[in-house]
C-alpha positions as CSV (number, residue, x, y, z in Angstrom):
1,M,23.9,-56.4,56.2
2,V,26.0,-53.5,57.4
3,I,25.5,-51.7,54.1
4,F,21.7,-52.4,54.3
5,F,21.4,-50.8,57.8
6,Q,23.5,-47.9,56.6
7,Q,21.0,-47.2,53.8
8,V,18.2,-47.6,56.4
9,L,19.9,-44.8,58.5
10,N,20.3,-42.6,55.4
11,G,16.6,-43.2,54.5
12,L,15.5,-42.3,58.0
13,T,17.6,-39.2,58.0
14,V,16.4,-37.8,54.7
15,G,12.8,-39.1,55.1
16,S,12.4,-37.5,58.6
17,V,13.4,-34.1,57.2
18,Y,11.1,-34.4,54.2
19,A,8.3,-35.4,56.6
20,L,8.8,-32.3,58.8
21,V,8.7,-30.0,55.8
22,A,5.6,-31.9,54.4
23,L,3.9,-31.6,57.8
24,G,4.0,-27.8,57.8
25,L,2.8,-27.8,54.2
26,T,-0.1,-30.2,54.9
27,L,-1.2,-28.1,57.9
28,V,-1.5,-25.0,55.7
29,Y,-3.3,-27.0,53.0
30,G,-5.7,-28.5,55.4
31,I,-6.7,-25.0,56.7
32,L,-6.7,-22.9,53.6
33,H,-6.4,-25.4,50.7
34,V,-3.5,-23.3,49.5
35,P,-0.6,-25.1,47.7
36,N,1.9,-23.0,49.5
37,F,5.1,-23.2,47.3
38,S,6.6,-20.4,49.4
39,H,7.0,-22.9,52.2
40,G,10.3,-23.9,50.7
41,A,11.4,-20.3,51.2
42,L,10.6,-20.6,54.9
43,Y,12.8,-23.7,55.0
44,M,15.6,-21.7,53.4
45,I,15.1,-18.7,55.6
46,G,15.4,-20.9,58.7
47,A,18.8,-22.2,57.5
48,Y,20.1,-18.7,56.9
49,A,18.8,-17.4,60.2
50,A,20.7,-20.1,62.0
51,F,23.8,-19.4,59.9
52,F,23.6,-15.7,60.8
53,A,23.0,-16.5,64.4
54,V,26.1,-18.8,64.7
55,N,28.5,-16.9,62.5
56,S,27.6,-13.2,63.2
57,L,26.1,-13.3,66.7
58,G,28.1,-16.2,68.2
59,A,25.1,-18.2,69.2
60,N,25.4,-21.9,69.8
61,Y,23.6,-24.5,67.6
62,W,20.5,-24.8,69.9
63,L,20.0,-21.0,70.2
64,A,20.4,-20.8,66.4
65,M,17.7,-23.4,66.0
66,L,15.3,-21.4,68.2
67,A,16.1,-18.3,66.2
68,A,15.5,-20.1,63.0
69,A,12.1,-21.4,64.2
70,A,11.1,-17.9,65.3
71,V,12.2,-16.1,62.2
72,A,10.6,-18.7,59.9
73,A,7.4,-18.5,62.0
74,I,7.3,-14.7,61.7
75,M,7.9,-14.8,58.0
76,G,5.1,-17.3,57.7
77,V,2.7,-15.0,59.7
78,V,3.7,-12.0,57.6
79,S,3.1,-14.0,54.4
80,E,-0.3,-15.1,55.6
81,R,-1.4,-11.6,56.8
82,L,-0.1,-9.6,53.9
83,V,-0.8,-12.0,51.0
84,F,-2.9,-15.1,51.6
85,A,-5.5,-13.5,53.9
86,R,-6.1,-10.8,51.3
87,L,-6.7,-13.5,48.6
88,K,-9.2,-15.6,50.6
89,D,-12.0,-14.7,48.1
90,A,-9.8,-14.8,45.0
91,P,-9.7,-17.7,42.5
92,P,-7.4,-20.6,43.7
93,M,-5.0,-19.8,40.9
94,H,-4.2,-16.5,42.5
95,D,-3.0,-18.2,45.7
96,M,-0.7,-20.4,43.7
97,I,0.8,-17.5,41.8
98,A,1.2,-15.5,45.0
99,A,3.0,-18.4,46.7
100,I,5.4,-18.8,43.8
101,A,6.0,-15.1,43.8
102,L,6.8,-15.1,47.5
103,L,9.3,-18.0,47.0
104,L,11.1,-16.1,44.2
105,F,11.0,-12.9,46.3
106,F,12.5,-14.5,49.4
107,E,15.2,-16.3,47.3
108,A,16.2,-13.0,45.6
109,A,16.3,-11.1,48.9
110,V,18.6,-13.7,50.5
111,Q,20.8,-13.9,47.5
112,A,21.1,-10.1,47.4
113,Y,22.4,-10.1,51.0
114,W,24.5,-13.3,51.2
115,G,25.2,-14.0,47.6
116,A,24.7,-17.2,45.6
117,E,27.6,-19.1,47.1
118,F,27.1,-22.1,49.3
119,H,27.5,-22.0,53.1
120,R,27.7,-24.7,55.7
121,L,26.6,-24.9,59.3
122,A,28.9,-26.7,61.7
123,P,27.4,-29.8,63.3
124,P,27.0,-29.6,67.1
125,F,28.0,-33.3,67.3
126,P,30.7,-34.2,64.8
127,Q,31.4,-37.5,66.5
128,I,31.0,-40.9,64.9
129,V,28.9,-43.4,66.9
130,R,29.9,-47.1,66.7
131,A,27.7,-50.0,67.9
132,F,27.3,-53.6,66.8
133,S,29.8,-53.2,63.9
134,L,27.8,-50.2,62.6
135,T,28.9,-46.6,62.4
136,A,26.8,-43.5,62.2
137,P,27.5,-39.8,62.3
138,A,26.0,-38.4,65.5
139,Q,24.4,-35.6,63.5
140,R,22.3,-38.1,61.6
141,L,21.1,-39.7,64.8
142,L,20.2,-36.3,66.1
143,I,18.2,-35.5,63.0
144,I,16.2,-38.7,63.4
145,A,15.6,-38.4,67.1
146,A,14.7,-34.7,66.9
147,A,12.4,-35.1,63.9
148,F,10.4,-37.9,65.4
149,G,10.3,-36.1,68.7
150,L,8.9,-33.0,66.9
151,M,6.4,-35.2,65.1
152,L,5.2,-36.7,68.4
153,A,4.9,-33.2,69.9
154,L,2.8,-32.0,67.0
155,H,0.6,-35.0,67.2
156,L,0.0,-34.4,70.9
157,F,-0.6,-30.7,70.3
158,L,-3.2,-31.3,67.6
159,N,-5.0,-34.1,69.5
160,R,-4.6,-33.2,73.2
161,T,-4.9,-29.4,73.3
162,W,-7.9,-27.1,72.7
163,I,-5.8,-25.0,70.3
164,G,-4.9,-28.1,68.3
165,S,-8.6,-29.0,68.3
166,T,-9.5,-25.7,66.8
167,I,-7.0,-26.3,64.0
168,I,-8.5,-29.7,63.3
169,A,-12.0,-28.3,63.4
170,T,-11.2,-25.5,61.0
171,A,-9.5,-27.9,58.6
172,Q,-12.6,-30.2,58.6
173,N,-15.2,-27.4,58.2
174,R,-14.2,-23.8,58.2
175,Q,-17.7,-22.4,58.2
176,G,-18.9,-24.8,60.9
177,A,-15.9,-23.8,63.1
178,A,-16.7,-20.2,62.7
179,L,-20.3,-20.9,63.7
180,V,-19.2,-22.3,67.1
181,G,-17.0,-19.4,67.9
182,I,-13.6,-20.3,66.4
183,D,-11.9,-17.4,64.6
184,P,-10.7,-18.9,61.3
185,A,-8.4,-15.9,60.7
186,F,-6.6,-16.6,64.0
187,V,-6.3,-20.3,63.2
188,S,-4.9,-19.5,59.8
189,T,-2.3,-17.2,61.2
190,L,-1.4,-19.7,63.9
191,T,-1.1,-22.5,61.4
192,F,1.3,-20.5,59.2
193,A,3.4,-19.7,62.3
194,I,3.6,-23.4,63.3
195,S,4.4,-24.6,59.8
196,G,7.1,-22.0,59.5
197,A,8.6,-22.9,62.8
198,I,8.7,-26.6,61.8
199,A,10.3,-25.8,58.5
200,G,13.0,-23.7,60.3
201,V,13.8,-26.5,62.7
202,A,14.0,-29.0,59.8
203,A,16.4,-26.8,57.9
204,V,18.7,-26.4,61.0
205,L,18.7,-30.1,61.6
206,F,19.6,-30.9,58.0
207,A,22.0,-28.0,57.3
208,P,25.1,-29.5,59.0
209,I,25.0,-32.4,56.5
210,N,23.8,-30.4,53.6
211,L,24.8,-27.1,52.0
212,I,22.9,-23.8,52.6
213,S,22.0,-21.8,49.5
214,P,19.2,-19.4,48.4
215,T,17.6,-22.2,46.3
216,M,17.9,-25.0,48.8
217,G,14.2,-25.0,49.4
218,D,13.2,-25.6,45.8
219,L,13.8,-29.3,45.5
220,V,12.7,-29.9,49.1
221,I,9.3,-28.2,48.6
222,T,8.8,-30.1,45.3
223,K,9.3,-33.4,47.1
224,A,7.1,-32.2,50.0
225,F,4.3,-31.8,47.5
226,V,4.9,-35.3,46.2
227,I,4.8,-36.5,49.8
228,I,1.5,-34.9,50.7
229,I,-0.1,-36.1,47.5
230,L,1.1,-39.6,48.3
231,G,-0.1,-39.5,51.9
232,G,-3.4,-37.8,51.0
233,M,-3.8,-34.1,50.9
234,G,-4.2,-32.6,54.4
235,S,-3.3,-35.9,56.2
236,V,-0.7,-35.4,59.0
237,G,-0.1,-39.2,59.3
238,G,0.1,-39.5,55.5
239,A,2.7,-36.7,55.4
240,I,4.9,-38.6,57.9
241,L,4.6,-41.9,56.2
242,G,5.0,-40.4,52.7
243,G,8.2,-38.6,53.9
244,L,9.7,-41.9,55.1
245,I,8.7,-43.7,51.9
246,I,10.4,-41.1,49.8
247,G,13.5,-41.1,52.0
248,F,13.9,-44.9,51.9
249,A,13.2,-45.0,48.1
250,E,15.9,-42.3,47.5
251,S,18.4,-44.0,49.8
252,F,18.1,-47.5,48.4
253,G,17.6,-46.3,44.9
254,A,20.7,-44.2,44.9
255,F,22.8,-47.1,46.3
256,Y,21.4,-50.0,44.3
257,I,20.6,-48.1,41.0
258,S,22.5,-44.8,40.7
259,T,22.8,-41.5,42.5
260,D,22.0,-39.9,39.1
261,Y,18.4,-41.1,39.5
262,K,18.0,-40.2,43.2
263,D,15.7,-37.2,42.6
264,I,13.7,-38.9,39.8
265,I,12.8,-41.8,42.1
266,A,10.4,-39.6,44.2
267,F,8.4,-38.6,41.1
268,A,8.4,-42.1,39.6
269,L,7.0,-43.4,42.9
270,L,4.3,-40.7,42.9
271,I,3.1,-41.9,39.5
272,L,3.2,-45.5,40.5
273,I,1.2,-45.1,43.8
274,L,-1.3,-42.7,42.3
275,S,-2.0,-45.0,39.4
276,L,-2.9,-47.7,42.0
277,R,-4.5,-45.4,44.7
278,P,-5.4,-42.0,43.3
279,Q,-6.8,-40.7,46.6
280,G,-3.4,-41.2,48.3
281,L,-2.5,-43.4,51.2
282,F,-4.4,-41.7,54.0
283,P,-7.0,-39.3,52.6
284,Q,-8.7,-38.6,55.9
285,G,-8.0,-34.9,56.3
286,A,-5.6,-33.0,58.6
287,R,-5.3,-35.0,61.8
């Protein structure tokens, strides 16, 4: 039973990070219908921004997290204004190619400055928590608590504020939103900023138990796409549930089957679920 709960903790840890990355991705897709592969680069940039803030500027973990969120949000806005906004009337394939090009550009730029070697961010809470014969690293508990807190904050923002309502309205009907006075360009820019900030926070939460590298966002963004397809393209609730499903599947699959198949499990699950429910779990749109 202890081992079972340990795998539940591992699944919640990884799944909540996946869900955060997928949330930002699904927000952008809900507004622009752009498969933003460069979102993985924002995740990576957030981790490096925190690493620089801690090791070069002497910032503590929480200030580094704020810096990572700000830098990733700015990079998201720059990407939207300089690239995606200019391609709004172009064929959809151009958006996809541009997103992949941005991902490769950001990875090359970071590698040129920091090199290809791995880095690690020191955890703010290295303690081990013990309760009811169970042990858990405090950093993993922080990841779960912070991730779910951020998910709740995003839910309240989208559903209880007028800015969040404009995002939902634009995602549901871009032309209709423009007719009632909502500026779609502003909403797109804001959405990229929010998605970048979420990716930056997710990276800083996960970095103390993972390694930082220029390509760290590649596998994460691939799994985030699996998650938003599982949950229904553009569905916020589906992104959260899909992230947890993938997290639990990887955790239990790695333990009971083999760690060699951990990354394959997500894609096998995608094939299984889409064969039974092609529209995804929650195909209601971005809300």
